[in-house]
C-alpha positions in Angstrom: 84.4 4.5 1.5 82.2 1.9 -0.1 79.1 3.8 1.1 80.3 7.1 -0.3 80.9 5.5 -3.7 77.4 3.9 -3.6 75.8 7.3 -2.8 77.8 9.0 -5.6 76.7 6.3 -8.1 73.1 6.7 -7.1 73.4 10.5 -7.6 74.9 10.1 -11.0 72.1 7.6 -12.0 69.4 10.0 -10.8 71.0 12.9 -12.7 71.4 10.8 -15.9 67.7 9.8 -15.7 66.6 13.4 -15.1 68.5 14.8 -18.1 67.4 11.9 -20.4 63.8 11.8 -19.4 61.4 12.3 -22.4 59.0 14.2 -20.1 61.7 16.9 -19.6 62.7 16.9 -23.3 59.3 18.1 -24.6 56.3 19.8 -23.1 53.0 18.9 -24.8 51.1 21.6 -23.0 53.5 24.2 -24.3 53.3 22.5 -27.7 49.5 22.9 -27.7 50.0 26.7 -27.4 52.6 26.9 -30.1 50.5 24.6 -32.3 47.4 26.8 -31.8 49.4 30.0 -32.7 51.3 28.6 -35.7 49.8 25.4 -37.0 46.1 25.3 -36.4 45.3 27.5 -39.4 46.1 24.5 -41.6 45.9 21.6 -39.1 43.0 22.3 -36.8 41.8 19.1 -35.2 44.6 17.2 -36.9 43.3 17.9 -40.3 45.3 19.1 -43.3 43.5 21.9 -45.3 46.1 21.8 -48.1 46.5 18.1 -48.6 43.4 16.4 -47.2 44.9 12.9 -47.1 48.0 13.9 -45.2 46.3 14.6 -41.8 47.9 14.5 -38.4 45.9 11.4 -37.5 47.9 8.4 -36.3 47.1 6.2 -39.3 48.2 8.9 -41.8 51.3 9.7 -39.8 52.2 6.1 -39.8 51.4 5.7 -43.5 53.6 8.6 -44.5 56.5 7.7 -42.2 55.8 10.7 -39.9 54.8 8.9 -36.6 57.9 9.9 -34.6 59.1 13.0 -32.9 62.2 13.0 -35.1 60.1 13.0 -38.3 57.8 15.7 -37.1 60.6 17.9 -35.8 62.3 17.6 -39.2 59.1 18.5 -41.1 58.3 21.5 -38.9 61.9 22.7 -38.9 62.6 22.4 -42.6 59.2 22.4 -44.2 58.2 20.3 -47.2 56.1 20.9 -50.2 53.3 23.4 -49.3 54.4 23.4 -45.6 56.7 26.3 -44.7 59.8 25.9 -42.6 59.6 27.1 -39.1 63.3 27.1 -38.4 64.2 30.6 -37.3 60.5 31.4 -36.5 60.3 28.8 -33.7 62.9 27.8 -31.2 64.1 24.2 -31.3 62.5 23.4 -28.0 59.2 24.9 -29.2 59.3 22.5 -32.3 60.0 19.6 -30.0 57.0 20.6 -27.9 54.8 20.7 -31.0 56.0 17.2 -31.9 55.1 15.9 -28.5 51.7 17.6 -28.7 51.0 16.2 -32.2 52.0 12.7 -31.2 49.9 12.9 -28.1 46.9 14.1 -30.0 47.3 11.5 -32.7 47.3 8.8 -30.0 44.0 10.3 -28.7 42.6 10.6 -32.3 42.6 14.4 -31.8 39.7 14.2 -29.2 
């Protein structure tokens, strides 16, 4: 009986990890495709063609409180100032993927 409980607990732990793993929550490769199709016209290479100082570079994201998946997801979903809202145009998982892509690129200085 003790062995069965141990196996069950191990199974529960594995499932909990799998469903909470950040790698499963967002797909940066998919985010790159979505970014290219929807964001690159204003943000190619991490730039910002509308407000030059508000780039997608890590230092600018940090400066403006945008260096987190949550902040990027909120901005892409709801829009702000000149940036349109993508809620309804992109699925929530696509927006999460874009956030993962943007953060990954920011960490690599968009190279």
